[in-house]
C-alpha positions as CSV (number, residue, x, y, z in Angstrom):
1,X,11.4,-30.6,56.5
2,X,15.4,-29.8,57.9
3,X,17.6,-32.9,59.0
4,X,16.0,-32.9,62.4
5,X,13.0,-33.2,61.7
6,X,13.1,-35.8,59.1
7,X,14.9,-38.5,61.6
8,X,12.5,-37.3,64.3
9,X,10.0,-38.5,62.3
10,X,11.7,-41.7,61.3
11,X,12.8,-42.6,63.6
12,X,8.8,-41.9,65.3
13,X,7.0,-43.3,62.5
14,X,8.5,-46.9,63.2
15,X,6.9,-47.6,66.4
16,X,9.8,-49.5,67.4
17,X,10.4,-50.4,71.5
18,X,14.2,-48.2,70.9
19,X,11.8,-44.7,70.6
20,X,10.6,-45.0,74.3
21,X,14.4,-45.3,75.9
22,X,15.5,-41.9,73.7
23,X,13.0,-40.0,74.7
24,X,14.7,-39.3,78.6
25,X,17.4,-38.5,77.3
26,X,19.4,-34.5,77.3
27,X,18.6,-33.0,74.1
28,X,22.0,-33.9,72.3
29,X,22.8,-37.2,73.5
30,X,18.7,-37.7,71.9
31,X,19.4,-35.9,69.3
32,X,22.3,-38.2,68.8
33,X,21.0,-41.2,68.8
34,X,17.8,-40.7,67.3
35,X,20.0,-39.4,63.8
36,X,22.0,-42.6,63.9
37,X,18.6,-44.3,65.1
38,X,17.6,-42.7,62.0
39,X,20.6,-43.9,59.3
40,X,20.3,-47.9,60.7
41,X,16.4,-47.8,59.7
42,X,16.9,-45.9,56.6
43,X,19.9,-48.8,55.2
44,X,17.4,-51.3,57.0
45,X,14.6,-50.5,55.2
46,X,16.1,-51.1,51.7
47,X,16.2,-54.9,52.4
48,X,12.9,-54.9,54.1
49,X,10.8,-52.8,51.6
50,X,13.0,-53.1,47.9
51,X,11.8,-56.3,46.4
52,X,14.5,-56.7,43.8
53,X,17.1,-57.1,45.1
54,X,19.4,-55.7,42.5
55,X,17.7,-52.1,43.1
56,X,18.4,-53.0,46.7
57,X,22.0,-53.6,46.4
58,X,22.6,-50.3,43.6
59,X,20.8,-48.4,46.9
60,X,22.9,-50.0,49.6
61,X,26.3,-49.5,47.3
62,X,24.7,-45.6,47.5
63,X,25.0,-45.5,50.8
64,X,28.1,-45.9,50.8
65,X,29.4,-43.5,48.9
66,X,27.2,-41.4,51.2
67,X,28.8,-42.6,54.3
68,X,32.1,-41.9,52.8
69,X,31.4,-38.2,51.4
70,X,29.9,-37.5,54.9
71,X,33.3,-38.2,56.4
72,X,34.5,-36.5,53.3
73,X,33.1,-33.7,53.9
74,X,30.4,-33.8,51.7
75,X,26.8,-34.8,52.8
76,X,24.0,-35.0,51.1
77,X,20.9,-37.0,52.7
78,X,19.5,-35.3,55.3
79,X,20.0,-38.0,58.0
80,X,24.1,-38.6,56.9
81,X,23.4,-33.8,57.8
82,X,21.6,-34.5,61.0
83,X,24.3,-37.6,62.0
84,X,27.7,-36.0,61.4
85,X,27.7,-33.1,63.6
86,X,27.6,-35.8,66.4
87,X,30.3,-37.8,65.8
88,X,33.2,-36.4,66.7
89,X,31.3,-35.8,70.2
90,X,30.1,-39.1,70.9
91,X,33.3,-41.5,68.8
92,X,31.1,-42.7,66.0
93,X,33.2,-43.7,62.9
94,X,32.7,-44.3,58.8
95,X,33.6,-48.2,60.2
96,X,30.2,-48.9,62.7
97,X,28.0,-47.1,60.2
98,X,29.8,-49.5,57.2
99,X,29.3,-52.2,60.0
100,X,25.4,-51.5,59.6
101,X,25.5,-52.0,55.8
102,X,27.6,-54.9,55.6
103,X,24.6,-56.9,58.0
104,X,21.6,-55.7,55.8
105,X,23.9,-56.6,52.5
106,X,24.7,-60.2,54.3
107,X,20.2,-60.0,53.9
108,X,20.9,-60.3,50.5
109,X,23.4,-62.4,49.9
110,X,21.8,-65.3,51.9
111,X,18.9,-66.1,53.6
112,X,19.7,-68.4,55.8
113,X,22.2,-69.0,58.7
114,X,24.4,-72.9,59.3
115,X,24.4,-72.5,62.6
116,X,24.6,-70.5,65.2
117,X,28.6,-68.8,65.3
118,X,27.3,-67.4,61.8
119,X,24.4,-66.2,63.1
120,X,26.2,-64.7,65.8
121,X,28.9,-62.5,62.8
122,X,25.6,-61.5,61.1
123,X,24.3,-59.8,64.5
124,X,27.8,-58.0,65.0
125,X,26.9,-56.4,62.3
126,X,23.2,-55.4,62.4
127,X,23.0,-55.3,66.2
128,X,26.5,-55.2,68.5
129,X,27.5,-52.3,66.2
130,X,24.6,-51.0,66.6
131,X,24.8,-51.4,70.5
132,X,28.6,-50.3,70.8
133,X,27.4,-46.4,69.1
134,X,24.4,-46.2,71.7
135,X,26.5,-46.6,74.7
136,X,28.6,-44.2,73.6
137,X,26.3,-41.7,72.8
138,X,24.6,-42.2,76.4
139,X,27.4,-41.4,78.2
140,X,30.2,-44.5,78.4
141,X,33.0,-44.2,80.5
142,X,34.3,-47.9,81.0
143,X,36.0,-50.0,78.3
144,X,34.2,-52.9,79.5
145,X,31.1,-50.9,78.9
146,X,31.7,-51.8,74.8
147,X,30.8,-55.9,75.7
148,X,27.9,-55.3,77.3
149,X,26.9,-53.1,75.0
150,X,27.4,-56.2,71.8
151,X,25.8,-58.6,74.4
152,X,22.4,-56.7,74.7
153,X,22.7,-55.8,71.1
154,X,22.8,-59.4,70.5
155,X,19.9,-60.2,72.6
156,X,18.0,-57.7,71.3
157,X,17.9,-59.2,67.3
158,X,18.2,-62.7,68.5
159,X,14.5,-61.3,70.4
160,X,13.7,-60.2,67.2
161,X,14.2,-63.1,65.1
162,X,12.4,-65.3,67.7
163,X,9.6,-63.1,67.2
164,X,9.7,-62.5,62.8
165,X,10.0,-66.2,62.7
166,X,6.6,-66.0,61.0
167,X,7.7,-63.2,58.8
168,X,10.8,-63.7,58.0
169,X,9.0,-67.1,56.4
170,X,7.3,-66.3,54.6
171,X,10.2,-63.6,52.7
172,X,11.7,-66.7,52.0
173,X,14.4,-65.7,55.1
174,X,15.2,-68.5,57.4
175,X,17.6,-67.1,60.4
176,X,16.9,-69.9,63.2
177,X,20.7,-71.6,62.1
178,X,19.9,-74.8,59.9
179,X,22.2,-77.1,62.2
180,X,19.2,-76.5,65.3
181,X,16.2,-77.0,63.2
182,X,17.3,-80.8,62.0
183,X,18.1,-80.5,66.1
184,X,14.1,-79.9,66.4
185,X,13.4,-81.9,63.3
186,X,11.5,-78.3,62.0
187,X,11.5,-78.3,58.3
188,X,12.4,-74.8,56.4
189,X,8.8,-75.5,54.2
190,X,7.1,-76.1,57.4
191,X,8.0,-72.2,58.4
192,X,7.8,-71.4,54.7
193,X,4.0,-72.1,55.0
194,X,3.8,-71.4,58.8
195,X,2.4,-75.2,60.1
196,X,2.8,-78.8,59.0
197,X,2.2,-79.7,55.8
198,X,-1.0,-80.9,53.9
199,X,-2.0,-84.2,55.1
200,X,0.5,-84.4,57.8
201,X,0.1,-84.7,61.9
202,X,-0.4,-80.6,62.9
203,X,0.6,-82.1,66.6
204,X,3.1,-83.8,65.9
205,X,4.4,-80.2,64.2
206,X,3.7,-78.4,67.2
207,X,5.2,-80.6,69.3
208,X,8.9,-80.1,67.8
209,X,8.0,-76.9,67.4
210,X,7.6,-75.5,70.4
211,X,10.4,-77.4,71.7
212,X,12.4,-75.1,69.1
213,X,11.3,-72.2,70.3
214,X,11.5,-72.8,74.0
215,X,15.5,-73.7,73.4
216,X,15.7,-69.8,71.1
217,X,13.4,-68.7,74.2
218,X,16.1,-69.9,76.9
219,X,19.1,-69.1,74.7
220,X,17.7,-65.2,74.6
221,X,16.8,-64.9,77.7
222,X,20.3,-66.2,79.2
223,X,21.5,-63.7,77.0
224,X,19.7,-60.4,78.7
225,X,21.6,-62.2,82.2
226,X,24.9,-62.5,80.6
227,X,24.9,-58.5,79.3
228,X,23.6,-57.5,81.9
229,X,26.6,-58.7,84.0
230,X,29.2,-57.3,82.1
231,X,27.8,-53.3,83.0
232,X,30.1,-51.9,85.6
233,X,28.2,-49.9,88.3
234,X,30.1,-47.1,87.1
235,X,28.1,-47.0,83.5
236,X,25.1,-47.6,85.2
237,X,23.4,-44.8,85.5
238,X,24.0,-43.6,82.3
239,X,23.3,-46.8,80.3
240,X,19.5,-46.7,81.7
241,X,18.3,-46.1,78.4
242,X,20.3,-49.8,77.3
243,X,18.2,-51.0,79.9
244,X,14.8,-49.4,79.2
245,X,15.4,-51.5,76.2
246,X,16.3,-54.6,77.5
247,X,13.4,-54.3,80.2
248,X,11.0,-53.8,77.1
249,X,12.0,-57.0,74.8
250,X,12.6,-58.8,77.9
251,X,9.1,-58.3,78.8
252,X,8.8,-58.9,74.8
253,X,10.3,-62.2,75.1
254,X,8.5,-63.7,77.8
255,X,5.4,-63.1,76.7
256,X,6.4,-64.8,73.3
257,X,7.9,-67.8,75.1
258,X,5.0,-67.8,77.3
259,X,2.8,-69.6,73.6
260,X,6.1,-69.2,70.8
261,X,2.9,-70.7,68.6
262,X,1.6,-67.3,68.0
263,X,5.0,-65.7,66.5
264,X,3.8,-68.2,62.9
265,X,0.5,-66.3,62.9
266,X,1.2,-62.8,64.2
267,X,3.1,-59.9,64.9
268,X,3.9,-60.9,68.7
269,X,3.9,-56.5,70.9
270,X,3.4,-54.5,73.3
271,X,1.0,-51.4,74.0
272,X,2.6,-48.1,73.7
273,X,1.5,-47.8,77.4
274,X,3.1,-50.5,78.5
275,X,6.5,-49.7,76.9
276,X,6.5,-46.3,78.0
277,X,5.5,-47.7,81.3
278,X,8.6,-50.2,81.8
279,X,11.4,-48.0,80.4
280,X,9.6,-45.5,83.3
281,X,10.5,-47.5,85.3
282,X,13.8,-47.7,84.8
283,X,14.0,-44.3,84.0
284,X,12.4,-43.8,88.0
285,X,13.5,-46.7,90.2
286,X,16.8,-48.2,88.8
287,X,15.6,-51.6,87.5
288,X,14.0,-54.0,85.0
């Protein structure tokens, strides 16, 4: 298997909405973003799939060395072999890849975030920096597009956090800020148990949880609006892949907002056909 085949399989196997946006890119840009996305998946999988924290720490340390060695001319992993030929053309630097690793390191070091500012720092590393690199690969020409990319990355990550509230809590991770849980009187143990404790008022829990999640959804939807307002008109055509992802993710978020209780019991998702349709509509009609 060639490095290119490896990253293609890694990206396709994830089933991510991002993959559908890549399909519409010219070959060189599609190859570059696929390799970069595969790198992000590899690092993220260390945290999501490795149950022993010590092993996960060791693997992240290995990836840090691999990045340093790759930029020094020694590429070992197929992901780095596929990615490195594109770094100069698209302005991808070691600091970008290391920032993604730093974000995954945060997942190992903490499982609570005191406030939204604290959460935003995490989102900056795992999503904002990713958005910055993606915007460059897509064909950024305006400096202002970087601000758009970071804001859109935040919107994507907030959507992921909202979608995965139940799954993350089952792993002992709660990304919703502690002060916001306190504001809406939702307890961490209720999220972990995915509902009211035995003998407690279920209707009361639902009322409190719905208020919390409506607040989260409204902020995330507003973040999409803020991101789109930052995109310079001169880069709108080049940044269509990001707009495709925004259309898919915002549609998903709106479905969750219609019934937030779903996130406690299932992973809300769109069908592959619907994702492709939303992406195609942006490509063909130029609107979300």
